[in-house]
C-alpha positions as a Python dict, from the first residue, in 0.01 Angstrom:
ca = {
    (1, 'X'): (0, 0, 0),
    (2, 'X'): (207, -45, -308),
    (3, 'X'): (559, -180, -253),
    (4, 'X'): (835, -234, -496),
    (5, 'X'): (1199, -369, -466),
    (6, 'X'): (1433, -266, -752),
    (7, 'X'): (1759, -445, -819),
    (8, 'X'): (2016, -323, -1067),
    (9, 'X'): (2328, -524, -1162),
    (10, 'X'): (2637, -405, -1351),
    (11, 'X'): (2832, -692, -1498),
    (12, 'X'): (3113, -500, -1667),
    (13, 'X'): (3451, -551, -1505),
    (14, 'X'): (3528, -506, -1227),
    (15, 'X'): (3213, -703, -1125),
    (16, 'X'): (2987, -485, -907),
    (17, 'X'): (2626, -506, -784),
    (18, 'X'): (2427, -219, -641),
    (19, 'X'): (2104, -300, -467),
    (20, 'X'): (1850, -27, -422),
    (21, 'X'): (1542, -79, -189),
    (22, 'X'): (1263, 165, -246),
    (23, 'X'): (926, 163, -69),
    (24, 'X'): (663, 355, -249),
    (25, 'X'): (323, 458, -127),
    (26, 'X'): (46, 642, -309),
    (27, 'X'): (71, 927, -55),
    (28, 'X'): (450, 966, -91),
    (29, 'X'): (782, 794, -27),
    (30, 'X'): (854, 626, 304),
    (31, 'X'): (1024, 308, 444),
    (32, 'X'): (757, 68, 557),
    (33, 'X'): (979, -231, 626),
    (34, 'X'): (1282, -119, 833),
    (35, 'X'): (1438, -462, 852),
    (36, 'X'): (1421, -520, 479),
    (37, 'X'): (1556, -172, 411),
    (38, 'X'): (1839, -211, 666),
    (39, 'X'): (1936, -550, 511),
    (40, 'X'): (1945, -403, 167),
    (41, 'X'): (2149, -104, 287),
    (42, 'X'): (2402, -332, 463),
    (43, 'X'): (2436, -543, 142),
    (44, 'X'): (2497, -230, -63),
    (45, 'X'): (2769, -94, 170),
    (46, 'X'): (2938, -434, 176),
    (47, 'X'): (2948, -466, -191),
    (48, 'X'): (3069, -106, -232),
    (49, 'X'): (3362, -180, 3),
    (50, 'X'): (3444, -489, -192),
    (51, 'X'): (3433, -304, -525),
    (52, 'X'): (3647, -30, -385),
    (53, 'X'): (3913, -283, -292),
    (54, 'X'): (3895, -460, -622),
    (55, 'X'): (3900, -166, -857),
    (56, 'X'): (4152, 99, -764),
    (57, 'X'): (4266, 71, -1121),
    (58, 'X'): (4244, -197, -1384),
    (59, 'X'): (4581, -362, -1441),
    (60, 'X'): (4508, -397, -1815),
    (61, 'X'): (4337, -70, -1929),
    (62, 'X'): (4217, -47, -2281),
    (63, 'X'): (4490, 42, -2531),
    (64, 'X'): (4455, 356, -2738),
    (65, 'X'): (4578, 292, -3103),
    (66, 'X'): (4910, 466, -3148),
    (67, 'X'): (5224, 447, -3358),
    (68, 'X'): (5518, 246, -3220),
    (69, 'X'): (5756, 441, -3002),
    (70, 'X'): (6084, 442, -3195),
    (71, 'X'): (6407, 514, -3001),
    (72, 'X'): (6706, 465, -3223),
    (73, 'X'): (6713, 94, -3310),
    (74, 'X'): (6454, 6, -3049),
    (75, 'X'): (6076, -1, -3093),
    (76, 'X'): (5828, -3, -2800),
    (77, 'X'): (5455, 33, -2726),
    (78, 'X'): (5483, 216, -2397),
    (79, 'X'): (5607, 574, -2401),
    (80, 'X'): (5680, 577, -2020),
    (81, 'X'): (6029, 506, -1907),
    (82, 'X'): (6079, 452, -1541),
    (83, 'X'): (6380, 441, -1301),
    (84, 'X'): (6472, 187, -1041),
    (85, 'X'): (6609, 404, -757),
    (86, 'X'): (6482, 522, -422),
    (87, 'X'): (6234, 236, -363),
    (88, 'X'): (6209, 114, -2),
    (89, 'X'): (6255, -243, -120),
    (90, 'X'): (6352, -426, -436),
    (91, 'X'): (6020, -613, -414),
    (92, 'X'): (5825, -284, -429),
    (93, 'X'): (6037, -171, -716),
    (94, 'X'): (5958, -488, -911),
    (95, 'X'): (5582, -455, -852),
    (96, 'X'): (5584, -82, -954),
    (97, 'X'): (5772, -159, -1272),
    (98, 'X'): (5508, -411, -1364),
    (99, 'X'): (5224, -174, -1273),
    (100, 'X'): (5369, 102, -1490),
    (101, 'X'): (5375, -130, -1790),
    (102, 'X'): (5692, 36, -1898),
    (103, 'X'): (5908, -162, -2138),
    (104, 'X'): (6229, 47, -2076),
    (105, 'X'): (6373, 90, -1732),
    (106, 'X'): (6682, 288, -1646),
    (107, 'X'): (6946, 162, -1406),
    (108, 'X'): (7250, 349, -1263),
    (109, 'X'): (7544, 132, -1347),
    (110, 'X'): (7797, 231, -1083),
    (111, 'X'): (7879, -80, -886),
    (112, 'X'): (7763, 54, -550),
    (113, 'X'): (7418, 106, -696),
    (114, 'X'): (7385, -253, -825),
    (115, 'X'): (7443, -413, -488),
    (116, 'X'): (7258, -315, -170),
    (117, 'X'): (7375, -338, 193),
    (118, 'X'): (7256, -691, 223),
    (119, 'X'): (7450, -798, -88),
    (120, 'X'): (7139, -833, -312),
    (121, 'X'): (7178, -745, -675),
    (122, 'X'): (6906, -516, -819),
    (123, 'X'): (6929, -709, -1145),
    (124, 'X'): (6799, -1016, -968),
    (125, 'X'): (6461, -834, -927),
    (126, 'X'): (6437, -721, -1291),
    (127, 'X'): (6304, -953, -1562),
    (128, 'X'): (6575, -909, -1823),
    (129, 'X'): (6366, -1090, -2083),
    (130, 'X'): (6079, -848, -2031),
    (131, 'X'): (6256, -511, -1997),
    (132, 'X'): (6511, -334, -2213),
    (133, 'X'): (6759, -182, -1969),
    (134, 'X'): (6869, 180, -2027),
    (135, 'X'): (7194, 217, -1840),
    (136, 'X'): (7254, 568, -1708),
    (137, 'X'): (7554, 768, -1594),
    (138, 'X'): (7393, 913, -1284),
    (139, 'X'): (7641, 1074, -1052),
    (140, 'X'): (7901, 1166, -1312),
    (141, 'X'): (8033, 1529, -1307),
    (142, 'X'): (8266, 1530, -1606),
    (143, 'X'): (8274, 1384, -1954),
    (144, 'X'): (8546, 1134, -1895),
    (145, 'X'): (8367, 976, -1598),
    (146, 'X'): (8046, 954, -1800),
    (147, 'X'): (8211, 781, -2090),
    (148, 'X'): (8380, 530, -1856),
    (149, 'X'): (8051, 452, -1676),
    (150, 'X'): (7867, 415, -2008),
    (151, 'X'): (8129, 166, -2125),
    (152, 'X'): (8099, -28, -1796),
    (153, 'X'): (7721, -44, -1847),
    (154, 'X'): (7766, -176, -2202),
    (155, 'X'): (7993, -457, -2075),
    (156, 'X'): (7749, -558, -1801),
    (157, 'X'): (7446, -571, -2046),
    (158, 'X'): (7652, -752, -2306),
    (159, 'X'): (7720, -1021, -2049),
    (160, 'X'): (7350, -1036, -1967),
    (161, 'X'): (7258, -1044, -2333),
    (162, 'X'): (7014, -756, -2279),
    (163, 'X'): (6933, -544, -2594),
    (164, 'X'): (7005, -227, -2393),
    (165, 'X'): (7381, -282, -2430),
    (166, 'X'): (7401, -40, -2728),
    (167, 'X'): (7264, 272, -2570),
    (168, 'X'): (7297, 497, -2263),
    (169, 'X'): (7105, 767, -2084),
    (170, 'X'): (7375, 1033, -2052),
    (171, 'X'): (7387, 1246, -1735),
    (172, 'X'): (7677, 1489, -1679),
    (173, 'X'): (7586, 1702, -1382),
    (174, 'X'): (7705, 2052, -1302),
    (175, 'X'): (7681, 2044, -925),
    (176, 'X'): (7532, 1843, -638),
    (177, 'X'): (7290, 2113, -532),
    (178, 'X'): (7081, 2156, -845),
    (179, 'X'): (7176, 1837, -1024),
    (180, 'X'): (7129, 2033, -1345),
    (181, 'X'): (7335, 1910, -1647),
    (182, 'X'): (7666, 2065, -1742),
    (183, 'X'): (7594, 2164, -2102),
    (184, 'X'): (7958, 2175, -2219),
    (185, 'X'): (8053, 1844, -2057),
    (186, 'X'): (7731, 1687, -2181),
    (187, 'X'): (7814, 1785, -2536),
    (188, 'X'): (8168, 1659, -2508),
    (189, 'X'): (8055, 1321, -2373),
    (190, 'X'): (7784, 1296, -2643),
    (191, 'X'): (8048, 1334, -2915),
    (192, 'X'): (8277, 1076, -2759),
    (193, 'X'): (8003, 819, -2701),
    (194, 'X'): (7851, 858, -3050),
    (195, 'X'): (8196, 801, -3198),
    (196, 'X'): (8216, 496, -2975),
    (197, 'X'): (7900, 347, -3126),
    (198, 'X'): (7650, 435, -2853),
    (199, 'X'): (7293, 546, -2909),
    (200, 'X'): (7293, 841, -2670),
    (201, 'X'): (6985, 975, -2492),
    (202, 'X'): (7082, 1307, -2346),
    (203, 'X'): (6957, 1455, -2023),
    (204, 'X'): (6974, 1832, -2068),
    (205, 'X'): (6820, 2161, -1971),
    (206, 'X'): (6518, 2302, -2146),
    (207, 'X'): (6745, 2541, -2342),
    (208, 'X'): (6652, 2501, -2704),
    (209, 'X'): (6997, 2600, -2836),
    (210, 'X'): (7173, 2335, -2626),
    (211, 'X'): (6909, 2087, -2737),
    (212, 'X'): (6977, 2154, -3099),
    (213, 'X'): (7352, 2120, -3056),
    (214, 'X'): (7316, 1786, -2885),
    (215, 'X'): (7112, 1653, -3177),
    (216, 'X'): (7369, 1788, -3418),
    (217, 'X'): (7632, 1596, -3221),
    (218, 'X'): (7443, 1275, -3294),
    (219, 'X'): (7221, 1223, -2986),
    (220, 'X'): (6950, 962, -3058),
    (221, 'X'): (6718, 1153, -2832),
    (222, 'X'): (6726, 1485, -2644),
    (223, 'X'): (6563, 1475, -2302),
    (224, 'X'): (6501, 1824, -2159),
    (225, 'X'): (6428, 1848, -1790),
    (226, 'X'): (6082, 1966, -1683),
    (227, 'X'): (6240, 2084, -1357),
    (228, 'X'): (6530, 1974, -1142),
    (229, 'X'): (6578, 1598, -1073),
    (230, 'X'): (6356, 1482, -784),
    (231, 'X'): (6205, 1822, -726),
    (232, 'X'): (5851, 1722, -823),
    (233, 'X'): (5784, 2070, -970),
    (234, 'X'): (5659, 1933, -1298),
    (235, 'X'): (5717, 2136, -1616),
    (236, 'X'): (5820, 2482, -1507),
    (237, 'X'): (5867, 2628, -1854),
    (238, 'X'): (5632, 2469, -2116),
    (239, 'X'): (5717, 2741, -2367),
    (240, 'X'): (6088, 2631, -2370),
    (241, 'X'): (5973, 2262, -2418),
    (242, 'X'): (5759, 2384, -2711),
    (243, 'X'): (6058, 2556, -2869),
    (244, 'X'): (6279, 2246, -2809),
    (245, 'X'): (6018, 2042, -2991),
    (246, 'X'): (6004, 2294, -3275),
    (247, 'X'): (6381, 2301, -3318),
    (248, 'X'): (6437, 1926, -3275),
    (249, 'X'): (6155, 1812, -3502),
    (250, 'X'): (6219, 2064, -3777),
    (251, 'X'): (6228, 1856, -4101),
    (252, 'X'): (6253, 1550, -3871),
    (253, 'X'): (5905, 1512, -3713),
    (254, 'X'): (5981, 1158, -3576),
    (255, 'X'): (6284, 1266, -3373),
    (256, 'X'): (6213, 1156, -3022),
    (257, 'X'): (6192, 1421, -2751),
    (258, 'X'): (6142, 1294, -2398),
    (259, 'X'): (6080, 1498, -2080),
    (260, 'X'): (6325, 1378, -1818),
    (261, 'X'): (6320, 1480, -1449),
    (262, 'X'): (6097, 1687, -1219),
    (263, 'X'): (5777, 1491, -1261),
    (264, 'X'): (5580, 1490, -932),
    (265, 'X'): (5244, 1347, -1019),
    (266, 'X'): (5036, 1213, -1305),
    (267, 'X'): (4916, 1545, -1436),
    (268, 'X'): (5283, 1644, -1498),
    (269, 'X'): (5311, 1343, -1734),
    (270, 'X'): (4990, 1438, -1909),
    (271, 'X'): (5105, 1793, -1960),
    (272, 'X'): (5435, 1680, -2113),
    (273, 'X'): (5258, 1449, -2356),
    (274, 'X'): (4999, 1707, -2441),
    (275, 'X'): (5277, 1948, -2543),
    (276, 'X'): (5376, 1689, -2810),
    (277, 'X'): (5664, 1511, -2630),
    (278, 'X'): (5718, 1154, -2740),
    (279, 'X'): (5768, 1016, -2393),
    (280, 'X'): (5837, 1078, -2025),
    (281, 'X'): (6120, 941, -1812),
    (282, 'X'): (6068, 946, -1438),
    (283, 'X'): (6162, 786, -1107),
    (284, 'X'): (6113, 983, -790),
    (285, 'X'): (5753, 1058, -874),
    (286, 'X'): (5664, 692, -831),
    (287, 'X'): (5926, 568, -585),
    (288, 'X'): (5868, 848, -332),
    (289, 'X'): (5492, 865, -353),
    (290, 'X'): (5284, 775, -47),
    (291, 'X'): (5152, 475, -247),
    (292, 'X'): (5410, 395, -512),
    (293, 'X'): (5214, 115, -668),
    (294, 'X'): (4900, 323, -716),
    (295, 'X'): (5112, 609, -850),
    (296, 'X'): (5279, 377, -1106),
    (297, 'X'): (4932, 296, -1240),
    (298, 'X'): (4844, 676, -1251),
    (299, 'X'): (5161, 759, -1436),
    (300, 'X'): (5092, 484, -1687),
    (301, 'X'): (4738, 612, -1756),
    (302, 'X'): (4840, 976, -1767),
    (303, 'X'): (5107, 899, -2030),
    (304, 'X'): (4844, 737, -2250),
    (305, 'X'): (4579, 1004, -2188),
    (306, 'X'): (4822, 1288, -2257),
    (307, 'X'): (4934, 1121, -2587),
    (308, 'X'): (4580, 1071, -2689),
    (309, 'X'): (4481, 1425, -2611),
    (310, 'X'): (4772, 1557, -2814),
    (311, 'X'): (4678, 1346, -3108),
    (312, 'X'): (4305, 1451, -3073),
    (313, 'X'): (4390, 1825, -3061),
    (314, 'X'): (4276, 2049, -2787),
    (315, 'X'): (4034, 2330, -2867),
    (316, 'X'): (4179, 2686, -2890),
    (317, 'X'): (4175, 2896, -2573),
    (318, 'X'): (3937, 3190, -2608),
    (319, 'X'): (3893, 3504, -2402),
    (320, 'X'): (3511, 3493, -2410),
    (321, 'X'): (3257, 3217, -2374),
    (322, 'X'): (3111, 3016, -2662),
    (323, 'X'): (2767, 2853, -2615),
    (324, 'X'): (2790, 2481, -2644),
    (325, 'X'): (2420, 2442, -2731),
    (326, 'X'): (2276, 2515, -3083),
    (327, 'X'): (2211, 2883, -3162),
    (328, 'X'): (1953, 2796, -3436),
    (329, 'X'): (1600, 2679, -3375),
    (330, 'X'): (1575, 2866, -3043),
    (331, 'X'): (1223, 2913, -2905),
    (332, 'X'): (1129, 3276, -2966),
    (333, 'X'): (1126, 3500, -2666),
    (334, 'X'): (790, 3627, -2550),
}
């Protein structure tokens, strides 16, 4: 009888070992030592379980070389912007922010949003030395309220000495059912805030004409919605996003265009980035996921992958198949 035990180790992170017990006989393959085989099998399963627990996702995935993300006077590495609402606890929010590796986080600055029912301040769970805060005017339904809330956010962040004091994510909503932006009020608020020295990042619809007018009004970034806030429908109209990109980047290729709202899962982020958007802003997709921490990691990686795919350039879509193997040097048919 000829017997052989083969052991294969992989030492690349995360550390894993797979043990394979194989008993060979001249007449065929069979297991001649059940106890030895059972021990090897048990070891394999134990190690697989351990690896599964250790390696859901690496917390420090390899970086893909990319240009810095320029947003007005701010420069970042990450192109993912995440919100701070809807988390079950502030502790979970803190951990998800870290897992996403975002450098910009957006906070609703109305006072009732900053303090929870137990009197805890959300800002106590945010590392203000690590993150640039992007205050937002969520919940405003007219231009005057939005301007007032933006100024309040500026005062709060000036007091905290956070670099986000000079900008605002502008939301002026049309109604409570769709949470779609009011285009007229958004334009009015943009003009007022720009005149007041703000760098304005505008949440808007995917209408290219509105997007162009907001840029002309001085918006630092135009952020068309992929779909309604919190709907999780992803990008419903990619062609409109493409036209927005065309209009906004005409003779200004570095103008930042960010998809804001409607993201439900990581593939939605990848699609936005593959279209050529400069970034993605999301909240509910992470906070309301079954496993928010794991989803934060997925969103992070999807943003990087989508950006890399856009830079690499996808192949054109074709109606018919194209052979992937060489067509020359083929063995002659009989």
